[in-house]
C-alpha positions as CSV (number, residue, x, y, z in Angstrom):
1,X,60.8,39.6,36.2
2,X,63.3,36.7,35.7
3,X,60.4,34.2,35.6
4,X,58.6,36.3,33.0
5,X,61.6,36.7,30.8
6,X,62.6,33.0,31.1
7,X,59.2,32.0,29.8
8,X,60.2,33.2,26.4
9,X,62.8,30.4,26.2
10,X,60.1,27.7,26.5
11,X,62.8,25.6,28.1
12,X,62.0,22.5,30.2
13,X,65.6,22.7,31.5
14,X,65.3,26.1,33.2
15,X,65.2,26.4,37.0
16,X,64.9,29.7,38.9
17,X,65.9,30.0,42.6
18,X,65.8,33.0,45.0
19,X,68.7,33.4,47.4
20,X,71.2,36.0,48.6
21,X,73.8,35.4,45.8
22,X,76.8,36.0,48.2
23,X,75.7,32.8,50.1
24,X,74.1,30.9,47.3
25,X,73.6,27.3,48.5
26,X,75.6,24.3,47.3
27,X,73.8,22.0,44.9
28,X,74.1,18.3,45.4
29,X,73.5,15.1,43.3
30,X,72.4,11.9,45.0
31,X,74.6,9.1,43.6
32,X,74.1,5.7,45.1
33,X,72.8,7.3,48.3
34,X,75.8,9.7,48.6
35,X,75.4,13.4,48.3
36,X,77.9,14.7,45.8
37,X,78.4,18.5,45.2
38,X,77.4,19.7,41.8
39,X,79.6,22.3,40.1
40,X,78.7,24.5,37.2
41,X,80.5,24.8,33.8
42,X,79.3,28.4,33.3
43,X,78.3,31.1,35.7
44,X,76.9,34.6,34.8
45,X,77.5,37.0,37.6
46,X,75.6,40.1,36.8
47,X,75.9,42.0,40.1
48,X,74.0,44.9,41.7
49,X,75.7,48.1,40.8
50,X,75.4,51.9,40.8
51,X,74.0,51.7,37.3
52,X,75.7,54.9,35.9
53,X,76.0,53.1,32.6
54,X,72.3,53.4,32.1
55,X,72.5,57.2,31.9
56,X,70.9,57.3,28.5
57,X,67.6,55.7,29.6
58,X,67.7,56.7,33.2
59,X,68.1,60.4,33.4
60,X,68.0,60.4,37.2
61,X,71.7,59.3,37.0
62,X,72.7,62.8,35.8
63,X,71.2,64.4,39.0
64,X,72.5,61.9,41.6
65,X,75.9,60.9,40.1
66,X,78.9,61.1,42.4
67,X,82.3,59.4,41.9
68,X,81.9,57.7,45.3
69,X,78.6,56.0,44.3
70,X,80.3,52.7,43.7
71,X,82.1,52.6,47.1
72,X,79.3,50.9,48.9
73,X,78.8,48.3,46.2
74,X,82.3,47.0,45.9
75,X,82.2,44.7,49.0
76,X,78.9,43.1,48.0
77,X,80.0,42.6,44.4
78,X,83.3,41.0,45.5
79,X,81.3,38.6,47.8
80,X,78.9,37.6,45.1
81,X,81.7,37.1,42.5
82,X,83.7,34.9,44.9
83,X,80.7,32.7,45.6
84,X,80.2,32.4,41.8
85,X,83.7,31.2,41.4
86,X,83.3,28.7,44.3
87,X,80.3,27.2,42.5
88,X,82.3,26.9,39.3
89,X,83.9,23.7,38.2
90,X,87.6,23.5,37.3
91,X,88.2,25.0,33.8
92,X,84.7,26.6,34.0
93,X,84.1,30.2,32.9
94,X,82.4,33.0,34.8
95,X,81.3,36.2,33.1
96,X,81.3,39.1,35.6
97,X,79.3,42.1,34.5
98,X,77.9,45.4,35.6
99,X,76.1,48.3,33.9
100,X,78.5,50.8,35.5
101,X,81.6,52.7,34.4
102,X,83.1,52.9,37.9
103,X,86.4,50.9,38.1
104,X,85.8,50.2,41.8
105,X,82.8,48.1,40.7
106,X,84.6,46.6,37.7
107,X,88.4,46.2,37.4
108,X,88.9,46.5,41.2
109,X,86.6,43.6,41.8
110,X,88.3,41.5,39.0
111,X,91.8,42.3,40.3
112,X,90.8,41.3,43.9
113,X,89.4,38.0,42.6
114,X,92.7,37.2,40.7
115,X,94.9,38.4,43.7
116,X,93.0,36.4,46.3
117,X,92.9,33.3,44.2
118,X,96.7,33.2,44.1
119,X,96.9,31.9,40.5
120,X,93.6,29.9,40.6
121,X,91.8,32.4,38.4
122,X,92.8,34.1,35.1
123,X,91.2,36.6,32.8
124,X,90.3,35.2,29.4
125,X,90.9,37.1,26.2
126,X,87.5,37.2,24.5
127,X,88.3,40.0,22.0
128,X,87.7,37.6,19.0
129,X,84.4,36.2,20.4
130,X,82.3,39.1,19.1
131,X,84.5,40.7,16.4
132,X,82.1,43.5,15.6
133,X,81.7,44.6,19.2
134,X,83.1,48.1,19.8
135,X,84.7,48.6,23.2
136,X,87.8,49.9,25.0
137,X,90.1,47.7,27.1
138,X,89.9,47.5,30.9
139,X,91.7,50.0,33.0
140,X,95.0,49.2,34.8
141,X,95.0,52.2,37.1
142,X,92.3,54.5,38.6
143,X,91.6,57.1,41.3
144,X,89.5,56.6,44.4
145,X,87.5,59.6,45.7
146,X,85.2,60.3,48.6
147,X,81.7,61.8,48.3
148,X,83.3,65.2,49.1
149,X,85.6,64.7,46.0
150,X,88.7,64.1,48.0
151,X,91.3,62.0,46.3
152,X,92.8,59.0,48.2
153,X,96.0,57.5,46.9
154,X,96.5,54.6,49.4
155,X,94.8,52.7,52.2
156,X,97.0,54.6,54.7
157,X,95.3,57.9,53.7
158,X,91.8,56.6,54.5
159,X,90.2,58.7,57.3
160,X,88.5,56.7,60.1
161,X,85.0,57.9,59.0
162,X,85.5,56.2,55.6
163,X,86.9,53.0,57.0
164,X,83.7,51.1,56.3
165,X,83.4,52.5,52.7
166,X,86.9,52.5,51.3
167,X,88.7,49.1,51.5
168,X,92.2,48.0,50.5
169,X,90.8,45.8,47.7
170,X,89.6,49.0,45.9
171,X,93.0,50.3,45.1
172,X,94.8,49.5,41.7
173,X,97.0,46.4,41.9
174,X,100.7,46.7,42.1
175,X,101.0,43.6,39.9
176,X,100.4,44.7,36.3
177,X,100.5,41.2,35.0
178,X,96.8,40.5,35.7
179,X,95.9,41.3,32.1
180,X,93.1,43.8,33.2
181,X,93.2,45.1,29.6
182,X,91.3,41.9,28.7
183,X,88.2,43.4,30.4
184,X,85.6,45.0,28.0
185,X,84.3,48.5,28.6
186,X,81.4,49.1,26.3
187,X,80.8,52.8,26.1
188,X,77.4,54.2,24.8
189,X,78.8,56.5,22.1
190,X,80.9,53.7,20.4
191,X,77.9,52.0,18.8
192,X,74.8,53.6,20.2
193,X,74.2,51.3,23.2
194,X,74.0,51.5,27.0
195,X,77.1,51.4,29.1
196,X,78.4,48.0,30.2
197,X,81.4,46.2,31.7
198,X,82.2,42.5,31.1
199,X,85.1,40.3,32.3
200,X,85.4,36.6,31.6
201,X,87.3,34.5,34.2
202,X,88.5,31.0,34.0
203,X,88.9,28.9,37.2
204,X,92.1,26.9,36.9
205,X,91.9,24.8,40.1
206,X,89.4,22.6,42.0
207,X,89.5,24.6,45.2
208,X,90.3,28.3,45.4
209,X,93.0,29.7,47.8
210,X,90.5,31.5,50.1
211,X,88.8,28.1,50.6
212,X,92.1,26.4,51.7
213,X,91.3,26.9,55.4
214,X,88.6,24.2,55.2
215,X,90.6,21.8,52.9
216,X,91.5,19.4,55.6
217,X,88.4,19.9,57.8
218,X,85.2,18.0,57.4
219,X,82.7,20.6,56.3
220,X,79.1,20.8,57.1
221,X,76.2,22.9,55.6
222,X,75.8,26.3,57.3
223,X,72.1,26.3,56.6
224,X,72.6,28.3,53.4
225,X,74.2,25.5,51.6
226,X,77.7,26.9,51.4
227,X,80.5,25.0,53.1
228,X,82.1,26.2,56.3
229,X,84.1,24.5,59.0
230,X,82.0,23.4,62.0
231,X,81.9,25.8,64.8
232,X,81.1,25.5,68.5
233,X,77.5,26.3,69.3
234,X,77.2,29.4,71.5
235,X,74.3,30.0,73.8
236,X,72.4,33.2,73.1
237,X,69.4,34.7,74.9
238,X,66.1,33.7,73.4
239,X,64.7,36.1,70.8
240,X,61.1,37.0,70.2
241,X,59.6,34.8,67.5
242,X,59.2,36.5,64.1
243,X,55.6,36.6,62.9
244,X,56.7,36.3,59.3
245,X,59.9,34.9,57.8
246,X,59.4,35.8,54.2
247,X,57.1,34.4,51.5
248,X,56.8,30.6,51.7
249,X,57.0,28.9,48.3
250,X,54.8,26.0,47.5
251,X,56.7,22.8,47.1
252,X,57.1,21.0,43.7
253,X,55.1,17.8,43.3
254,X,55.7,15.4,40.4
255,X,53.1,13.1,38.8
256,X,52.9,9.6,40.3
257,X,51.9,6.5,38.4
258,X,48.3,6.9,39.6
259,X,48.0,10.7,38.8
260,X,44.2,11.0,38.0
261,X,44.7,13.8,35.4
262,X,47.1,12.0,33.2
263,X,44.9,9.4,31.5
264,X,42.4,12.2,30.4
265,X,45.2,14.3,29.0
266,X,46.9,11.4,27.3
267,X,43.7,10.2,25.6
268,X,42.4,13.7,24.6
269,X,45.7,14.8,23.0
270,X,46.7,11.3,21.8
271,X,50.1,11.4,23.5
272,X,52.3,8.4,23.0
273,X,52.8,6.0,25.9
274,X,56.6,6.7,25.8
275,X,56.1,10.3,27.1
276,X,57.8,10.6,30.5
277,X,54.7,11.8,32.4
278,X,56.6,11.4,35.7
279,X,58.5,14.6,34.7
280,X,55.2,16.6,34.9
281,X,55.1,18.8,38.0
282,X,52.5,21.0,39.8
283,X,52.7,23.3,42.9
284,X,49.4,23.2,44.7
285,X,47.9,20.1,46.3
286,X,44.6,21.7,47.3
287,X,41.8,21.7,44.8
288,X,42.3,21.3,41.0
289,X,45.8,21.9,39.8
290,X,46.0,25.2,38.0
291,X,49.2,24.8,35.9
292,X,51.2,21.7,35.1
293,X,54.9,22.0,34.0
294,X,57.2,19.7,32.2
295,X,60.9,19.3,33.3
296,X,63.8,17.4,31.8
297,X,65.0,14.4,33.7
298,X,68.1,16.4,34.8
299,X,66.1,19.4,36.0
300,X,63.8,17.1,38.0
301,X,66.8,15.4,39.6
302,X,68.3,18.8,40.7
303,X,65.0,19.7,42.4
304,X,64.4,16.4,44.1
305,X,68.0,16.2,45.4
306,X,68.0,19.8,46.7
307,X,64.5,20.9,47.7
308,X,65.4,20.6,51.4
309,X,67.7,23.6,51.3
310,X,67.2,25.5,48.0
311,X,64.3,27.9,47.5
312,X,63.0,27.0,44.1
313,X,60.7,29.7,42.5
314,X,60.0,28.3,39.1
315,X,61.0,25.4,36.9
316,X,60.4,23.9,33.5
317,X,58.0,24.9,30.8
318,X,54.3,25.2,31.4
319,X,52.7,22.4,29.4
320,X,49.0,22.4,30.6
321,X,46.8,25.1,32.0
322,X,43.4,24.4,33.6
323,X,40.3,25.6,31.7
324,X,38.2,28.0,33.7
325,X,35.0,26.1,32.8
326,X,34.3,22.5,33.4
327,X,32.1,21.6,30.4
328,X,35.0,20.5,28.1
329,X,36.1,17.0,27.2
330,X,39.5,17.8,28.8
331,X,39.9,20.0,31.9
332,X,43.3,21.2,30.6
333,X,44.4,23.1,27.5
334,X,47.9,22.7,26.1
335,X,50.1,25.8,26.1
336,X,52.5,27.1,23.5
337,X,55.3,27.2,26.1
338,X,55.4,23.5,26.6
339,X,54.2,22.3,23.1
340,X,57.8,21.8,21.7
341,X,58.5,19.4,24.6
342,X,55.5,17.2,24.0
343,X,55.2,17.6,20.2
344,X,57.5,14.6,19.3
345,X,55.3,12.4,21.4
346,X,52.0,13.3,19.7
347,X,50.3,10.7,17.4
348,X,49.9,11.9,13.8
349,X,46.1,11.7,13.9
350,X,46.0,14.4,16.6
351,X,47.6,17.0,14.4
352,X,45.7,19.5,12.2
353,X,47.8,20.4,9.2
354,X,47.3,23.9,7.7
355,X,47.8,25.3,4.2
356,X,49.6,28.6,3.9
357,X,46.4,30.6,3.4
358,X,44.7,29.0,6.4
359,X,47.7,29.5,8.6
360,X,48.0,33.2,7.6
361,X,44.3,33.9,8.2
362,X,44.1,32.1,11.5
363,X,47.3,33.7,13.0
364,X,46.6,37.3,11.8
365,X,43.0,37.4,13.1
366,X,41.8,37.0,16.6
367,X,38.9,34.6,15.9
368,X,38.6,33.2,12.4
369,X,35.1,31.8,11.4
370,X,35.0,28.1,10.6
371,X,32.9,28.7,7.5
372,X,35.8,30.7,6.0
373,X,38.4,28.0,6.4
374,X,39.4,25.9,3.4
375,X,37.0,23.0,2.9
376,X,39.6,20.3,3.8
377,X,40.5,22.1,7.1
378,X,36.8,22.8,7.9
379,X,36.1,19.1,7.5
380,X,38.8,18.3,10.0
381,X,37.9,20.9,12.6
382,X,34.1,20.7,12.7
383,X,33.9,17.2,14.3
384,X,36.4,18.2,17.1
385,X,35.0,19.0,20.5
386,X,35.3,22.6,21.8
387,X,38.7,23.1,23.4
388,X,42.4,22.9,22.7
389,X,43.9,21.5,19.5
390,X,47.3,21.3,17.8
391,X,47.9,23.1,14.6
392,X,50.9,22.4,12.3
393,X,52.3,24.3,9.4
394,X,55.1,22.8,7.3
395,X,57.2,24.8,4.9
396,X,60.6,24.7,3.2
397,X,63.4,27.1,4.2
398,X,65.8,28.9,1.8
399,X,68.4,26.2,2.2
400,X,65.9,23.5,1.2
401,X,65.4,22.0,4.7
402,X,61.9,21.1,6.0
403,X,60.6,23.4,8.7
404,X,57.7,22.3,11.0
405,X,55.9,24.9,13.1
406,X,53.5,23.5,15.7
407,X,51.0,25.9,17.3
408,X,48.4,25.6,20.0
409,X,44.9,26.3,18.7
410,X,41.5,26.7,20.2
411,X,38.4,25.3,18.5
412,X,35.5,27.6,19.6
413,X,31.8,27.2,18.9
414,X,32.1,28.8,15.5
415,X,35.8,29.9,15.3
416,X,39.3,28.6,15.2
417,X,42.2,30.7,16.6
418,X,45.8,30.2,17.7
419,X,46.3,30.1,21.4
420,X,49.5,32.2,21.2
421,X,50.2,35.5,23.0
422,X,49.9,38.5,20.6
423,X,53.5,39.6,20.8
424,X,54.6,36.2,19.6
425,X,52.3,36.0,16.6
426,X,54.5,38.2,14.4
427,X,57.4,35.9,15.2
428,X,55.4,32.8,14.0
429,X,54.3,34.6,10.9
430,X,57.9,35.4,10.0
431,X,59.0,31.8,10.5
432,X,56.2,30.8,8.2
433,X,57.3,33.2,5.5
434,X,54.5,35.8,5.9
435,X,55.2,39.5,5.3
436,X,54.5,41.3,8.6
437,X,55.1,44.9,7.8
438,X,51.5,45.8,7.8
439,X,50.8,44.0,11.0
440,X,53.8,45.6,12.7
441,X,52.7,49.0,11.6
442,X,49.3,48.4,13.1
443,X,50.8,47.2,16.4
444,X,53.1,50.3,16.5
445,X,50.1,52.5,16.0
446,X,48.2,50.8,18.8
447,X,51.2,51.2,21.1
448,X,51.5,54.9,20.3
449,X,47.8,55.4,20.9
450,X,48.1,53.7,24.3
451,X,51.1,55.8,25.2
452,X,49.3,58.9,24.2
453,X,46.3,58.0,26.3
454,X,48.7,57.4,29.3
455,X,50.3,60.9,28.8
456,X,46.8,62.5,28.6
457,X,45.7,60.7,31.7
458,X,48.9,61.8,33.6
459,X,48.5,65.4,32.5
460,X,44.9,65.4,33.8
461,X,46.1,64.0,37.1
462,X,48.8,66.7,37.3
463,X,46.3,69.4,36.5
464,X,43.9,68.1,39.1
465,X,46.7,68.2,41.7
466,X,47.7,71.7,40.7
467,X,44.1,72.9,41.1
468,X,43.8,71.2,44.4
469,X,47.0,72.9,45.6
470,X,45.8,76.3,44.4
471,X,42.6,75.9,46.4
472,X,44.6,75.0,49.5
473,X,46.8,78.1,49.0
474,X,43.7,80.3,48.7
475,X,42.2,78.8,51.9
476,X,45.5,79.4,53.7
């Protein structure tokens, strides 16, 4: 899901990893042969939670809610948040968030972080950052309850059977100088939203108090990347080998100077020689490469310096995708995701400039016939080989600045169309100054028709099941 959502950014700087967040590996930078830890200026710590803030869209919450739902999440949330702060640079900011109302998942976690940091972490007042946001301040006191709705006022009252569920860090802090009122509780009825909790924390020191035990000890990687003091190896009986140890990700391979695909792409799209093709990356080494991604120099360096211990899932923006057929002048088509990254390096003669009418006709229709294009555009497109091409529309914004909108196109046998996913076409039309009300209404109608067909199909399935059950009851 994260890979799918991140694609909308079209960012060559984006890297996605997959690890247990509570033991997220350290990242390193290779400087003159020495591995130097990399710290982050910003961390978003959106932790797993009971999710009772989603009660508007998730009606199951009403059936299963219990005040003790957050008890089992508190420990995990605290571990993840502590690891987030460890990865943060001094004076960096971490946003801790949940979609829960439960103070054990919210203020109790924040209070524990502040208390255990011993002055190394503070809550930031962000009330002026979003002036129109409606919320209530964070709580400074709360009640802890069991699943049987018993109230517990102190850790001394915790029954042995709840010892693994209710911890000392869950109770309200005695120190009321933590500024917990700076937390934001976003309630659904305040401005017609879902329920949410946000707290912004600033790290004031290089190393946090709970890390002090390893301050003067030479640390080593524990296999997950986080730093721990070296421990004596203990002998354990041999275990049976696991048949599978999870999904193995394909490694990242960057283009070398002799990459056979590059000259063909460079010549076909007329890409300037200054383009850093060594920042192009692919995953599979067997057969023809399916997708080729472009990464910034910094993103590439992060991967190269950490691929031995970090599980990278996805990175960069997809720039080229392999054509399914081989009878094209270029085996690869350019994608809209990566076009903004390569556009500054394209030679002017490779670009096809559109008039307003041509742009509107091409984007609003799936396949626009070549004979219906304006004469000037038709004369440019007809000599082109079948395959990918770059379309450009230029307009002037309301403030008088020039706006250039590049689009991937496809020159078919007798048509020209934009190679843009349908749900992004309205966005492009708006940028170009086209009224989209009619198109949006058409899309809404199509969506409603699809939903109606789904409901009808579901009802038929339910009827068929009911009839089947009736037959079984009669047989019994």
